[in-house]
GUTORMAR-286263 format. One record per residue (C-alpha): residue number from 0; chain; x, y, z. Coordinates in steps of 0.25 Angstrom, whole numbers. Each point is the difference from the previous one (the first is absolute). Last residue first. Layout:
<nodes>
num  cadena  c1  c2  c3
NUM  A  X  Y  Z
...
</nodes>
This chain:
<nodes>
num  cadena  c1  c2  c3
492  A  -88  146  -234
491  A  -12  1  -9
490  A  8  -6  -12
489  A  4  -11  8
488  A  -15  -3  3
487  A  -3  0  -14
486  A  11  -9  -5
485  A  -4  -10  12
484  A  -14  1  -5
483  A  4  -2  -14
482  A  8  -13  4
481  A  -11  -5  8
480  A  -10  2  -11
479  A  9  -7  -11
478  A  3  -11  8
477  A  -15  -3  4
476  A  -4  1  -15
475  A  11  -9  -5
474  A  -2  -10  11
473  A  -15  0  -3
472  A  0  -1  -15
471  A  -12  5  -7
470  A  -1  0  -16
469  A  -16  -1  -3
468  A  -7  -13  -3
467  A  -14  1  -6
466  A  -10  -10  4
465  A  -8  9  8
464  A  12  4  9
463  A  13  -8  -1
462  A  12  6  7
461  A  14  -2  -6
460  A  14  -3  3
459  A  -3  -13  8
458  A  13  -5  8
457  A  -7  2  13
456  A  -15  2  -2
455  A  -6  -3  14
454  A  8  9  11
453  A  6  13  1
452  A  7  -1  14
451  A  6  14  5
450  A  10  -1  11
449  A  4  13  9
448  A  14  3  3
447  A  -2  15  -2
446  A  -15  3  -1
445  A  -11  -6  -9
444  A  -13  8  -1
443  A  4  7  -13
442  A  5  -13  -6
441  A  -13  -8  4
440  A  -8  11  -7
439  A  8  -2  -12
438  A  -3  -14  0
437  A  -15  2  2
436  A  0  11  -11
435  A  6  -10  -10
434  A  -10  -11  4
433  A  -12  10  -2
432  A  -11  -5  8
431  A  5  5  14
430  A  -5  -7  12
429  A  7  3  13
428  A  2  -9  13
427  A  6  1  13
426  A  -13  6  7
425  A  -8  -12  -3
424  A  9  -10  6
423  A  -7  -3  13
422  A  -13  0  -8
421  A  5  -13  -8
420  A  2  2  -14
419  A  -7  -10  -10
418  A  -10  10  -5
417  A  10  9  -5
416  A  5  -11  -10
415  A  -14  -2  -5
414  A  -2  16  -1
413  A  13  0  -8
412  A  -4  -11  -11
411  A  -13  9  -2
410  A  7  12  -2
409  A  9  -6  -10
408  A  -13  -4  -8
407  A  4  -14  -7
406  A  5  -1  -14
405  A  15  -1  3
404  A  1  6  13
403  A  15  -2  0
402  A  5  5  14
401  A  -8  12  5
400  A  3  6  13
399  A  -1  -4  15
398  A  10  9  9
397  A  4  -7  12
396  A  8  7  11
395  A  9  -5  12
394  A  -2  -13  -6
393  A  -3  -15  5
392  A  -14  2  4
391  A  -5  9  -12
390  A  8  -9  -11
389  A  -6  -12  6
388  A  -15  5  1
387  A  2  5  -15
386  A  5  -14  -5
385  A  -12  -8  7
384  A  -10  11  -5
383  A  5  -3  -15
382  A  2  -15  1
381  A  -14  -4  -2
380  A  -1  8  -14
379  A  9  -10  -8
378  A  2  6  -13
377  A  -7  9  -10
376  A  6  12  7
375  A  14  1  7
374  A  2  3  15
373  A  7  13  5
372  A  11  2  9
371  A  9  12  5
370  A  6  -3  13
369  A  7  10  9
368  A  9  -5  10
367  A  5  11  11
366  A  14  -1  5
365  A  3  0  15
364  A  -4  -15  0
363  A  14  -6  -2
362  A  -3  -5  -13
361  A  4  -14  -4
360  A  -12  -8  6
359  A  -10  10  -5
358  A  5  -1  -14
357  A  -1  -15  0
356  A  -13  0  6
355  A  -5  10  -11
354  A  6  -9  -11
353  A  -6  -13  6
352  A  -14  6  3
351  A  0  5  -15
350  A  3  -13  -5
349  A  -10  -7  9
348  A  -12  9  -4
347  A  4  -1  -15
346  A  5  11  -10
345  A  14  2  5
344  A  8  4  -12
343  A  9  8  8
342  A  5  14  -1
341  A  8  6  12
340  A  4  14  2
339  A  10  4  12
338  A  0  15  4
337  A  14  4  2
336  A  -1  14  -5
335  A  9  -3  -11
334  A  -10  -12  -4
333  A  1  -14  3
332  A  -5  -10  -11
331  A  -5  -14  2
330  A  -6  -11  -8
329  A  -6  -10  10
328  A  -5  -8  -13
327  A  -2  10  -11
326  A  12  -4  -8
325  A  7  -13  6
324  A  9  2  11
323  A  15  -2  -4
322  A  8  -13  1
321  A  15  0  5
320  A  -1  -7  13
319  A  -8  -11  -7
318  A  11  -2  -10
317  A  10  -3  11
316  A  -10  -9  8
315  A  -2  -8  -13
314  A  15  -1  -3
313  A  3  -5  14
312  A  -12  -10  -1
311  A  4  -6  -14
310  A  -10  0  -10
309  A  -7  -14  -3
308  A  -15  4  -3
307  A  -4  -4  14
306  A  11  10  5
305  A  -6  11  -9
304  A  -14  -3  4
303  A  3  0  14
302  A  8  13  0
301  A  -12  7  -8
300  A  -10  -5  10
299  A  9  6  11
298  A  0  13  -6
297  A  -14  1  -2
296  A  -3  -4  15
295  A  10  10  4
294  A  -7  10  -9
293  A  -13  -2  8
292  A  8  3  12
291  A  4  14  -5
290  A  11  7  -8
289  A  8  -5  -12
288  A  15  5  -1
287  A  4  -14  5
286  A  11  -4  10
285  A  3  -15  2
284  A  4  -7  12
283  A  2  -16  -1
282  A  -6  -10  9
281  A  -10  -5  -11
280  A  -5  14  -3
279  A  3  11  11
278  A  -5  13  -5
277  A  4  15  2
276  A  -11  8  -8
275  A  1  13  -7
274  A  3  15  2
273  A  -14  3  5
272  A  4  -10  11
271  A  -3  -14  4
270  A  12  -7  8
269  A  1  -14  3
268  A  -11  -7  -8
267  A  1  -15  1
266  A  -2  -9  -12
265  A  -3  -14  -2
264  A  0  -10  -11
263  A  -5  -15  1
262  A  -10  5  10
261  A  -3  1  15
260  A  -9  12  3
259  A  2  15  1
258  A  8  5  -11
257  A  -4  -10  -11
256  A  4  -9  -11
255  A  -5  -13  -5
254  A  3  -11  -11
253  A  -10  -10  -5
252  A  5  -8  -13
251  A  -12  0  -9
250  A  -12  -9  -1
249  A  -9  10  7
248  A  -12  -6  7
247  A  1  9  12
246  A  12  10  -2
245  A  -9  12  -2
244  A  -7  -3  14
243  A  14  0  8
242  A  2  14  -5
241  A  -14  5  4
240  A  3  4  14
239  A  12  9  -6
238  A  13  -3  9
237  A  1  -12  -9
236  A  5  8  -12
235  A  0  -11  -11
234  A  10  -4  -10
233  A  -6  -11  -10
232  A  10  -9  -7
231  A  -1  -5  -14
230  A  3  -14  -6
229  A  -13  -5  6
228  A  -8  9  -9
227  A  -7  13  5
226  A  -15  0  -1
225  A  -4  0  13
224  A  9  11  4
223  A  -7  9  -11
222  A  -14  -5  5
221  A  4  5  14
220  A  -1  14  -5
219  A  -14  -3  -5
218  A  -5  -6  14
217  A  5  12  7
216  A  -8  10  -9
215  A  -12  -9  2
214  A  1  -1  15
213  A  2  15  1
212  A  -14  1  -7
211  A  -5  7  -13
210  A  12  -3  -8
209  A  -1  12  -9
208  A  -5  11  9
207  A  8  -8  11
206  A  13  4  -6
205  A  7  2  12
204  A  1  -3  16
203  A  12  -8  3
202  A  9  -12  -5
201  A  15  -1  2
200  A  13  -2  -9
199  A  -3  -13  -7
198  A  12  -4  -10
197  A  -1  -10  -11
196  A  11  -8  -6
195  A  5  -7  -13
194  A  -13  5  -8
193  A  -5  -6  -13
192  A  -10  9  -6
191  A  -12  -7  -7
190  A  -11  7  9
189  A  6  13  5
188  A  -11  9  -5
187  A  -10  -10  5
186  A  -10  11  3
185  A  0  -2  16
184  A  15  -1  -1
183  A  2  13  -7
182  A  -10  7  9
181  A  6  -6  13
180  A  13  7  -5
179  A  13  -8  -4
178  A  12  9  -1
177  A  11  -6  -8
176  A  15  -2  1
175  A  7  -6  -12
174  A  14  -7  0
173  A  9  -5  -11
172  A  -3  11  -10
171  A  7  -3  -13
170  A  -6  12  -8
169  A  -8  -9  -10
168  A  -5  -7  13
167  A  -4  13  6
166  A  -7  4  -12
165  A  -8  -13  1
164  A  -3  3  14
163  A  -5  14  -4
162  A  -9  -6  -10
161  A  -5  -11  10
160  A  -4  10  9
159  A  -6  9  -10
158  A  -8  -11  -6
157  A  -4  -5  14
156  A  -6  15  4
155  A  9  7  10
154  A  2  -2  15
153  A  1  12  8
152  A  -6  7  -13
151  A  5  11  -10
150  A  14  0  3
149  A  10  8  -10
148  A  11  -7  -6
147  A  15  1  4
146  A  11  -7  -8
145  A  12  -4  9
144  A  -4  -16  1
143  A  -14  1  -4
142  A  -5  9  10
141  A  -15  3  3
140  A  -4  12  9
139  A  -7  4  13
138  A  -11  -10  2
137  A  11  -11  -4
136  A  5  -9  -10
135  A  15  -1  1
134  A  12  -7  -7
133  A  14  -3  3
132  A  13  -4  -7
131  A  9  -4  11
130  A  12  7  5
129  A  -3  -1  15
128  A  -3  15  0
127  A  -11  -4  -11
126  A  -5  -11  11
125  A  -2  11  11
124  A  -6  10  -9
123  A  -11  -10  -5
122  A  -2  -5  14
121  A  -1  14  5
120  A  -11  2  -10
119  A  -8  -13  3
118  A  0  3  15
117  A  -4  14  0
116  A  -10  -1  -11
115  A  -7  -12  8
114  A  2  6  14
113  A  -15  2  3
112  A  -13  -9  -3
111  A  7  -13  -4
110  A  8  -6  -12
109  A  14  -1  -6
108  A  2  -10  -11
107  A  13  -5  -4
106  A  4  -4  -14
105  A  13  -7  -4
104  A  2  1  -15
103  A  -3  -8  -12
102  A  -12  -7  6
101  A  -7  14  1
100  A  1  1  -16
99  A  -10  -10  -3
98  A  1  1  -15
97  A  -5  14  -1
96  A  -14  -4  -6
95  A  0  -12  10
94  A  1  9  12
93  A  -11  9  -6
92  A  -9  -12  -4
91  A  1  -5  16
90  A  -4  14  5
89  A  -11  3  -10
88  A  -5  -15  3
87  A  0  3  15
86  A  -8  14  -2
85  A  -10  -7  -10
84  A  -4  -10  9
83  A  -8  -12  -3
82  A  3  0  -14
81  A  -8  0  -14
80  A  9  2  -12
79  A  -6  6  -12
78  A  8  -1  -14
77  A  -4  11  -10
76  A  -1  -5  -14
75  A  -15  -1  0
74  A  -7  9  11
73  A  -7  -5  12
72  A  -13  5  4
71  A  -5  1  14
70  A  13  3  5
69  A  8  -10  9
68  A  1  3  15
67  A  14  -2  7
66  A  8  5  -12
65  A  12  -2  -9
64  A  -3  6  -14
63  A  8  -4  -12
62  A  3  7  -13
61  A  -1  14  5
60  A  0  10  -12
59  A  -6  13  5
58  A  -14  -4  -2
57  A  3  -12  8
56  A  4  8  11
55  A  -12  9  -1
54  A  -9  -12  1
53  A  7  -6  12
52  A  -1  14  7
51  A  -12  -4  10
50  A  8  -12  4
49  A  11  8  5
48  A  -8  4  12
47  A  3  14  5
46  A  -1  6  14
45  A  5  -11  10
44  A  5  -8  -12
43  A  -4  -12  -8
42  A  12  -4  -10
41  A  -4  -3  -15
40  A  13  -4  -5
39  A  2  4  -15
38  A  10  -7  -9
37  A  6  8  -11
36  A  0  -4  -15
35  A  -2  15  -4
34  A  -1  10  11
33  A  -4  2  15
32  A  4  11  8
31  A  -13  6  3
30  A  -6  -13  3
29  A  8  0  13
28  A  3  -15  4
27  A  11  -2  -10
26  A  8  -11  -6
25  A  9  2  -12
24  A  3  -5  -15
23  A  -7  -14  -1
22  A  2  -11  -9
21  A  -12  -11  -1
20  A  1  -14  5
19  A  -11  3  10
18  A  -11  -1  -10
17  A  -15  2  4
16  A  -9  -2  12
15  A  8  -5  12
14  A  -6  -3  13
13  A  3  0  15
12  A  15  3  -1
11  A  9  2  13
10  A  12  6  -6
9  A  12  -10  2
8  A  6  3  -15
7  A  -10  10  -7
6  A  12  8  -5
5  A  4  -12  -8
4  A  -14  -2  -6
3  A  0  14  -6
2  A  12  -1  -8
1  A  11  10  1
0  A  6  6  -12
</nodes>
């Protein structure tokens, strides 16, 4: 049995009412999961406030309540603990509840607007190839050694994070690579975790619906590096103008990487094709199956982390050449009619621009580039007109369609996208509300050697409309459509 006072170690407590020597079974922040002798942490959220469910938690058997605001009436036999931040308290308690599992492995956090999933996933694969037992906490999946678990958030809640890390301890995992989102940092989900390294990829326009301003978004990312210990290292992309800012006040050892400016780790792109990249890293040439300038940065970050963690240079270069692209990240398929379809998670203006510029750099100009793109509902609306104009300006044809409208009117989202298109690009755009029909239209418009980019959803295998998730996989749909069209055309020969 676990004693309440033991999991309160390092929690910033304002006041205690009751007995902390009591035994507890579990810690929950969802009142629906509370049962006899559990602790309920009343976490204030953006939509729901846990303080409104304290009574329900106690009725379900909670023996202790952690809260920022005490209820008007305190019930005998229940321990109430007042804290400054319930988010912070939950994270520290979660770590203590699972015996501080992050201390028993090497935990590497990756943050930034774009590239988090690719960098973390490639590091997981590289270290696995090197013979280490590895773990992964990412947007796409959670891996405990070889065991796969579904991912629900880029950065899970503290109980889930520490539960997975504890499972990794039991499985003998030595290295864990973790995506760290701005939401996760802001809600202190990573508090109490001991990182040996932090990686910064880049910072561009995203999540302003949550953070309200770019400065606030940037400052939250910086907090992750501020909290790294002097024993950790911070690896920063200094080609990004915000890179140096991330290092200010950080106590961690500072390491840099770049393609354009002076840095500790440098790379040069020698060849950039649809079949891959030829890079020069530390005066060694290495061929990668990944595509595009943005992946040159991702690969360089992976290389730098591996070297900093003690792997041999030649060994790392060999493994880099063997790594495959991450699902939904510049994932491509070439049909029998020689049409190239690319599916990418690009859901920010900068990510979309990077992908389109990469395609335009590689293609000869004789092929058409048809882009299918939408913007998610209940998310940062300010990027909608920007993304639409980028798609229209950098494509031969841009088809605007639904992404995950969630609870918003999809037609309204599309109108906000259309409003951003400059007049000279009007004749290059189409708007088709139904995503499947939009992809079908792109396939029908495409001729031999043309390129179709389907952006925004990447690895996601669903589309969320009015709170309901329906099966929808961009890559699966475009592959089936192109294959069926090819068979149909052969039948008419």
